[in-house]
C-alpha positions as CSV (number, residue, x, y, z in Angstrom):
1,X,174.2,2.5,110.7
2,X,171.4,4.9,111.5
3,X,171.0,8.3,109.7
4,X,171.5,10.1,113.4
5,X,175.0,8.2,113.4
6,X,176.3,9.4,110.0
7,X,175.1,13.1,110.4
8,X,177.1,13.0,114.0
9,X,180.3,11.8,112.1
10,X,179.9,14.1,109.2
11,X,179.6,17.0,111.8
12,X,182.5,16.1,113.6
13,X,184.6,17.0,110.2
14,X,185.5,20.5,111.2
15,X,187.7,22.1,109.2
16,X,188.2,25.3,111.5
17,X,185.8,27.3,109.2
18,X,185.6,30.5,111.2
19,X,189.0,30.5,113.6
20,X,192.7,30.1,113.3
21,X,194.0,26.2,112.5
22,X,194.9,24.6,115.5
23,X,199.0,24.0,115.8
24,X,198.5,20.1,116.2
25,X,196.6,20.0,112.9
26,X,199.3,21.5,110.6
27,X,200.5,19.5,107.9
28,X,203.8,18.5,106.4
29,X,205.3,19.6,103.3
30,X,204.5,16.3,101.4
31,X,201.0,16.8,101.6
32,X,200.7,20.0,100.0
33,X,203.2,18.7,97.3
34,X,200.7,16.0,97.0
35,X,197.8,18.1,97.2
36,X,199.2,20.5,94.1
37,X,200.5,18.0,92.1
38,X,197.0,16.0,92.5
39,X,194.9,19.2,91.5
40,X,197.3,20.5,88.7
41,X,198.1,17.0,86.9
42,X,194.4,16.9,86.5
43,X,191.3,17.1,84.4
44,X,191.9,20.6,83.2
45,X,195.1,19.9,81.7
46,X,193.5,17.4,79.1
47,X,191.6,20.5,78.0
48,X,194.1,23.4,77.9
49,X,196.8,21.3,76.3
50,X,194.5,20.7,73.3
51,X,193.1,24.2,73.5
52,X,196.7,25.7,72.8
53,X,197.1,23.4,69.7
54,X,194.0,24.7,68.4
55,X,194.8,28.3,68.9
56,X,198.2,27.8,66.6
57,X,200.6,28.5,69.1
58,X,204.5,27.9,67.8
59,X,206.7,25.3,69.6
60,X,209.3,27.7,70.6
61,X,206.4,30.3,72.0
62,X,204.5,27.5,73.8
63,X,207.6,26.0,75.7
64,X,209.1,29.4,76.5
65,X,205.9,30.9,77.7
66,X,205.2,27.9,80.0
67,X,208.3,28.1,81.9
68,X,208.1,32.1,82.1
69,X,204.7,31.8,83.3
70,X,204.9,28.8,85.6
71,X,207.9,30.3,87.5
72,X,205.9,33.4,87.8
73,X,203.0,31.4,89.4
74,X,205.1,29.6,91.9
75,X,206.7,32.8,93.1
76,X,203.1,34.4,93.9
77,X,201.8,31.4,95.8
78,X,205.4,31.2,97.6
79,X,205.9,35.4,98.2
80,X,202.0,36.5,98.3
81,X,199.4,33.6,99.4
82,X,201.5,31.2,101.9
83,X,203.0,34.2,104.2
84,X,199.6,35.6,104.8
85,X,198.0,32.2,105.1
86,X,200.5,30.9,108.1
87,X,200.7,34.2,109.8
88,X,196.6,34.5,110.0
89,X,195.9,30.7,109.8
90,X,192.2,31.8,108.6
91,X,190.5,30.8,105.7
92,X,190.4,33.3,102.7
93,X,186.9,33.9,103.6
94,X,187.1,34.9,107.1
95,X,190.1,37.0,106.6
96,X,188.1,38.9,104.0
97,X,185.4,39.3,106.1
98,X,187.7,41.0,108.9
99,X,189.2,43.4,105.9
100,X,185.5,44.1,104.1
101,X,182.9,43.5,106.7
102,X,179.8,40.9,106.9
103,X,177.6,42.5,103.9
104,X,180.6,42.9,101.4
105,X,181.8,39.3,102.4
106,X,178.4,37.8,101.9
107,X,178.3,39.2,98.3
108,X,181.9,38.2,97.3
109,X,181.4,34.7,98.8
110,X,178.4,33.8,96.9
111,X,180.2,35.2,93.7
112,X,183.4,33.3,94.6
113,X,181.5,30.2,95.3
114,X,179.8,30.0,92.2
115,X,183.0,30.3,90.1
116,X,184.4,27.4,92.4
117,X,181.5,25.6,91.5
118,X,181.4,25.8,87.6
119,X,185.0,25.1,87.4
120,X,184.6,22.1,89.6
121,X,181.7,21.3,87.0
122,X,184.0,21.7,84.4
123,X,186.1,19.2,85.6
124,X,183.3,16.7,86.4
125,X,182.6,17.2,82.6
126,X,186.2,16.1,81.8
127,X,185.7,13.1,84.1
128,X,182.5,12.1,82.2
129,X,184.1,12.1,78.5
130,X,185.9,9.1,79.7
131,X,183.5,7.3,82.0
132,X,180.8,7.7,79.2
133,X,183.3,5.9,76.7
134,X,182.1,2.2,77.3
135,X,178.5,3.2,76.7
136,X,179.2,4.8,73.3
137,X,178.1,8.6,74.8
138,X,178.0,11.3,72.1
139,X,181.2,13.7,73.0
140,X,180.7,17.2,73.3
141,X,182.5,19.1,70.6
142,X,183.9,22.4,70.7
143,X,180.5,24.4,69.6
144,X,178.2,22.7,72.3
145,X,176.6,24.9,75.1
146,X,173.8,22.6,76.1
147,X,173.7,19.0,77.4
148,X,174.4,16.9,74.3
149,X,172.1,14.0,75.2
150,X,170.5,11.9,78.4
151,X,173.6,9.8,78.9
152,X,175.6,12.8,79.2
153,X,173.5,14.2,82.0
154,X,173.6,10.5,83.9
155,X,177.0,10.3,83.6
156,X,177.9,13.6,84.8
157,X,175.6,13.2,87.8
158,X,177.2,10.0,89.0
159,X,180.5,11.5,88.8
160,X,179.7,14.6,90.5
161,X,178.3,12.1,93.4
162,X,181.7,10.6,94.3
163,X,183.3,14.1,93.9
164,X,181.0,15.7,96.6
165,X,181.5,12.6,98.8
166,X,185.3,13.3,98.9
167,X,185.3,16.9,99.3
168,X,182.9,16.4,102.1
169,X,185.8,14.4,103.9
170,X,187.8,17.6,104.1
171,X,191.1,18.6,103.5
172,X,193.2,15.8,104.8
173,X,191.2,13.3,102.6
174,X,191.6,15.4,99.6
175,X,195.7,16.0,100.0
176,X,196.0,12.3,100.6
177,X,194.3,11.5,97.3
178,X,196.0,13.9,95.5
179,X,199.4,12.5,96.8
180,X,198.7,8.8,95.8
181,X,197.2,9.5,92.6
182,X,199.3,12.3,91.1
183,X,202.5,10.3,90.4
184,X,200.5,7.6,88.7
185,X,198.6,10.3,86.6
186,X,201.8,11.9,85.5
187,X,203.1,8.7,84.5
188,X,200.2,8.1,82.4
189,X,200.2,11.4,80.7
190,X,203.9,10.6,79.6
191,X,203.3,7.1,78.5
192,X,200.6,8.1,76.4
193,X,202.2,10.9,74.8
194,X,205.1,8.6,74.1
195,X,203.0,6.1,72.5
196,X,201.3,8.4,69.9
197,X,204.4,9.9,68.6
198,X,205.3,7.4,66.3
199,X,202.0,8.4,64.5
200,X,203.0,11.7,64.0
201,X,206.6,10.5,62.6
202,X,208.7,10.7,65.4
203,X,210.9,7.5,65.1
204,X,213.6,8.9,67.8
205,X,214.1,11.4,70.5
206,X,216.0,13.3,67.7
207,X,212.8,13.8,65.7
208,X,210.7,15.4,68.5
209,X,211.7,19.2,68.0
210,X,211.1,18.8,64.1
211,X,207.4,17.1,64.8
212,X,206.5,19.6,67.4
213,X,207.0,22.3,64.9
214,X,205.6,20.6,62.0
215,X,202.8,18.5,63.4
216,X,201.7,19.6,67.2
217,X,202.8,23.2,67.8
218,X,202.5,24.2,64.1
219,X,201.6,28.4,64.6
220,X,198.4,27.5,62.6
221,X,195.0,27.9,64.3
222,X,191.9,25.5,63.7
223,X,189.1,26.9,61.7
224,X,187.5,29.6,64.0
225,X,190.0,29.7,66.4
226,X,192.2,32.8,67.1
227,X,196.0,32.8,67.0
228,X,198.1,32.8,70.2
229,X,201.7,33.5,70.8
230,X,204.4,33.6,73.7
231,X,202.6,36.2,75.5
232,X,199.4,34.3,75.6
233,X,200.9,31.0,76.9
234,X,202.9,33.1,79.5
235,X,200.0,35.3,81.0
236,X,197.6,32.5,80.8
237,X,200.4,30.1,82.7
238,X,200.9,32.9,85.1
239,X,197.2,33.8,85.7
240,X,194.9,30.8,85.1
241,X,195.4,30.2,89.0
242,X,195.5,33.8,89.8
243,X,192.2,33.4,92.2
244,X,194.4,30.8,94.1
245,X,197.7,32.8,94.5
246,X,197.3,36.5,93.8
247,X,193.7,36.4,94.5
248,X,194.5,34.5,97.7
249,X,192.0,31.6,97.4
250,X,195.0,29.1,98.7
251,X,195.1,30.7,102.0
252,X,192.0,28.2,102.5
253,X,194.7,25.1,102.1
254,X,197.8,26.8,102.8
255,X,196.7,28.2,106.4
256,X,197.7,24.1,107.2
257,X,201.2,24.9,106.2
258,X,203.8,24.8,108.9
259,X,206.1,27.2,107.0
260,X,205.5,30.0,104.7
261,X,208.0,28.4,102.1
262,X,205.7,25.5,101.9
263,X,204.1,27.7,99.0
264,X,206.7,26.6,96.8
265,X,204.8,23.1,96.9
266,X,203.0,24.7,93.9
267,X,205.7,24.0,91.6
268,X,204.7,20.4,91.6
269,X,201.7,21.4,90.4
270,X,202.8,23.8,87.9
271,X,205.8,21.5,86.4
272,X,204.4,18.2,86.9
273,X,201.2,19.3,85.7
274,X,200.8,22.4,83.9
275,X,204.1,21.8,81.8
276,X,204.4,18.2,81.4
277,X,200.4,17.5,81.1
278,X,199.9,20.6,78.7
279,X,202.7,19.3,76.5
280,X,201.3,15.7,76.6
281,X,198.0,16.4,76.2
282,X,198.7,19.0,73.1
283,X,200.5,15.6,71.7
284,X,197.4,13.7,72.0
285,X,195.4,16.3,70.5
286,X,197.6,16.3,67.5
287,X,197.6,12.3,67.3
288,X,193.9,12.4,67.4
289,X,193.7,14.8,64.6
290,X,192.4,17.8,66.2
291,X,190.3,15.8,68.9
292,X,189.4,17.8,72.3
293,X,187.3,15.5,74.4
294,X,189.4,14.4,77.1
295,X,188.2,10.8,77.5
296,X,188.7,9.8,73.7
297,X,192.2,11.4,73.3
298,X,193.5,9.8,76.3
299,X,192.0,6.5,75.4
300,X,193.6,6.7,72.0
301,X,196.9,7.1,73.7
302,X,197.1,4.7,76.6
303,X,194.0,2.8,76.5
304,X,192.0,1.9,79.7
305,X,194.5,3.5,81.8
306,X,194.3,6.7,80.0
307,X,190.5,6.7,80.3
308,X,190.7,5.9,83.9
309,X,193.6,8.8,84.3
310,X,191.0,11.0,83.0
311,X,188.3,10.4,85.5
312,X,190.7,10.6,88.3
313,X,192.2,13.6,86.8
314,X,188.7,15.2,87.0
315,X,188.2,14.4,90.5
316,X,191.7,15.6,91.8
317,X,190.8,19.1,90.4
318,X,187.1,19.1,91.3
319,X,187.4,17.9,94.7
320,X,189.6,20.5,96.3
321,X,187.7,23.2,94.3
322,X,184.4,22.2,95.7
323,X,186.2,22.3,99.0
324,X,186.8,25.8,98.6
325,X,183.2,26.4,97.2
326,X,182.1,25.0,100.3
327,X,184.0,27.2,102.6
328,X,182.8,30.1,100.5
329,X,179.5,29.2,101.2
330,X,179.9,28.4,104.8
331,X,180.6,32.3,105.3
332,X,177.0,33.0,104.1
333,X,175.5,30.1,105.9
334,X,177.0,30.1,109.4
335,X,174.3,27.7,110.8
336,X,175.1,24.9,108.7
337,X,177.7,22.3,109.1
338,X,180.4,22.6,106.2
339,X,179.1,19.1,104.9
340,X,175.8,20.2,104.4
341,X,177.2,23.4,102.7
342,X,179.5,21.3,100.6
343,X,176.6,19.0,99.5
344,X,174.5,22.3,98.4
345,X,177.5,23.3,96.5
346,X,178.0,20.2,94.8
347,X,174.4,20.0,93.6
348,X,175.1,23.4,91.9
349,X,178.2,22.0,90.5
350,X,176.8,18.9,89.2
351,X,174.0,20.8,87.5
352,X,176.8,23.0,85.8
353,X,178.8,20.2,84.6
354,X,175.9,19.3,82.5
355,X,176.8,22.1,80.3
356,X,179.6,21.1,77.9
357,X,180.6,24.8,77.1
358,X,182.2,25.1,80.4
359,X,184.9,22.3,79.0
360,X,185.1,23.4,75.5
361,X,185.6,27.1,76.3
362,X,187.7,26.6,79.5
363,X,190.7,29.2,78.7
364,X,188.2,31.8,78.3
365,X,186.0,30.8,81.5
366,X,189.3,30.6,83.9
367,X,190.5,34.1,82.8
368,X,187.0,35.5,83.2
369,X,186.7,34.0,86.7
370,X,190.6,34.7,87.5
371,X,189.6,38.5,86.6
372,X,186.5,39.0,88.8
373,X,188.2,37.2,92.0
374,X,191.5,38.6,91.9
375,X,190.8,42.2,93.2
376,X,189.9,41.1,96.8
377,X,193.5,38.7,97.0
378,X,195.0,42.4,95.8
379,X,192.9,44.1,99.0
380,X,193.8,41.2,101.5
381,X,197.6,41.6,100.6
382,X,197.6,45.5,100.7
383,X,195.7,45.4,103.8
384,X,198.1,43.1,105.7
385,X,201.4,44.4,104.4
386,X,200.9,47.9,102.7
387,X,198.5,49.8,105.0
388,X,200.7,49.1,108.2
389,X,203.6,50.4,106.7
390,X,201.9,53.6,105.7
391,X,200.6,54.3,109.2
392,X,197.3,53.2,108.4
393,X,195.0,50.8,110.0
394,X,194.2,47.1,108.5
395,X,191.2,45.0,109.3
396,X,189.2,48.0,109.8
397,X,186.0,46.4,109.4
398,X,186.6,44.1,112.4
399,X,187.9,46.9,114.5
400,X,185.3,49.6,113.8
401,X,182.3,46.9,113.4
402,X,181.7,48.1,109.8
403,X,179.3,46.1,107.7
404,X,180.9,47.4,104.5
405,X,184.6,48.4,103.9
406,X,183.9,50.8,101.1
407,X,187.5,51.3,100.1
408,X,187.3,47.5,99.5
409,X,184.0,47.5,97.5
410,X,185.2,50.2,95.1
411,X,188.4,48.7,94.4
412,X,186.7,45.4,93.5
413,X,184.1,46.8,91.5
414,X,185.9,49.7,90.0
415,X,188.8,47.3,88.7
416,X,186.5,44.6,87.2
417,X,184.8,47.5,85.3
418,X,187.8,49.4,84.3
419,X,189.5,46.0,83.0
420,X,186.4,44.8,81.3
421,X,186.2,47.9,79.3
422,X,190.1,47.7,78.4
423,X,190.2,47.2,74.6
424,X,192.5,44.0,75.1
425,X,192.2,40.3,75.2
426,X,191.0,38.8,78.4
427,X,194.1,36.8,79.0
428,X,196.0,40.1,79.3
429,X,193.4,42.2,81.7
430,X,194.3,40.6,85.1
431,X,198.0,42.5,84.7
432,X,196.8,45.9,84.7
433,X,193.8,44.9,87.0
434,X,196.5,44.0,90.2
435,X,197.9,47.6,89.7
436,X,194.7,49.0,89.5
437,X,193.2,47.2,92.4
438,X,196.2,48.0,94.4
439,X,196.5,51.5,94.1
440,X,192.8,51.9,94.4
441,X,192.4,50.2,97.7
442,X,195.6,51.9,99.2
443,X,194.2,55.4,98.1
444,X,190.9,55.1,99.0
445,X,191.7,53.7,102.3
446,X,194.1,56.4,103.0
447,X,191.5,59.2,102.2
448,X,188.7,57.5,104.3
449,X,190.9,56.9,107.4
450,X,192.5,60.5,107.0
451,X,189.2,62.1,107.1
452,X,187.9,60.1,109.8
453,X,191.2,61.0,111.8
454,X,190.3,64.7,111.0
455,X,186.6,64.4,112.1
456,X,187.7,62.9,115.3
457,X,190.3,65.6,115.8
458,X,193.4,63.2,116.8
459,X,195.2,60.1,115.9
460,X,193.6,57.0,114.7
């Protein structure tokens, strides 16, 4: 096959980057259930579960926090993100352009895409910890920041190449991959945890709660780690994907949904993924006597199947994340085909994956990137739902030909600045940030539009 033929086929993988999705390309509920399950029964879970153990969460705080936080996250997907997505049928990035203007959208999309690339890079790093097992590769530790060996870099680049190819193939291939892999991955998580429970002294189901309190979620942090409570677990479970739901990033995938209630498909990710997988990986961490690297702890619980699960789990998170990054870069590189943009994003992602700190400090990074990206999602929500009900115009940048909607710019930058300055832990800052962004955008929009009306001497 000639290079020209390959390029032509790749160019044909059109994903409605700058226009609404056609009716004949809408997807069934099962595709979204598979996508969310595959994305959230995934590489992050092998890291996040053990990190909760290392931060000394108690068993009651862990389970109650997960239930509350995951329910809130599902409601945000279904009631905030999905309704706007199915009404506009646009990617998040193109809708943002209509609201904020091309110049502000350009800046935001670069920041957004880099954040997605870093997260996808963390997932490539997760897979690399399993791929490197047969080669005796030194595993990164909690305190590692820079690449630990040449073999680590080589394995990361190999895994990254596979992830980039899958992301280039587009939404339908990603959804199919997640739908096929997620049931098996969930069973491996559960099977591995059950297999190691006897090592912790759990001889029967009746022993589990005692072992959970005494050996797993003991309430005692590892050396040098801060103490987590119910509130840490609840807010993290709720906001670890805030860039996807309240931040509206999943408009890019939910625009393919036939109905708004397909947003409830996120429950397959939150409960099969976050609830079950964080629980199981926490058990594996305790059985590994505090080991954190995903590959070794999964191998210790389920052997080769566990190691393979880590590899695929990293892919099923990195694939849709890199797909989103490609869509974000597409906005700032309008003359490039999506596959070329995704390939460029994949190079950035793979280089980022070489730094193990992305994996070992994942809780902090997830909280930071969610805080940075969230305000613009609130802007879209307010612009779509609230401004028209207050007699104000929405999508003013598209209507008036503005390069920058200053109400959106001020709301974004001021919200992040105010939240960073708050003297509370990073895990809690997004909650007041939502309210701050909402008030700022609606208030400044009202001020600007009423001044414009007064200058024009009439109605908008």
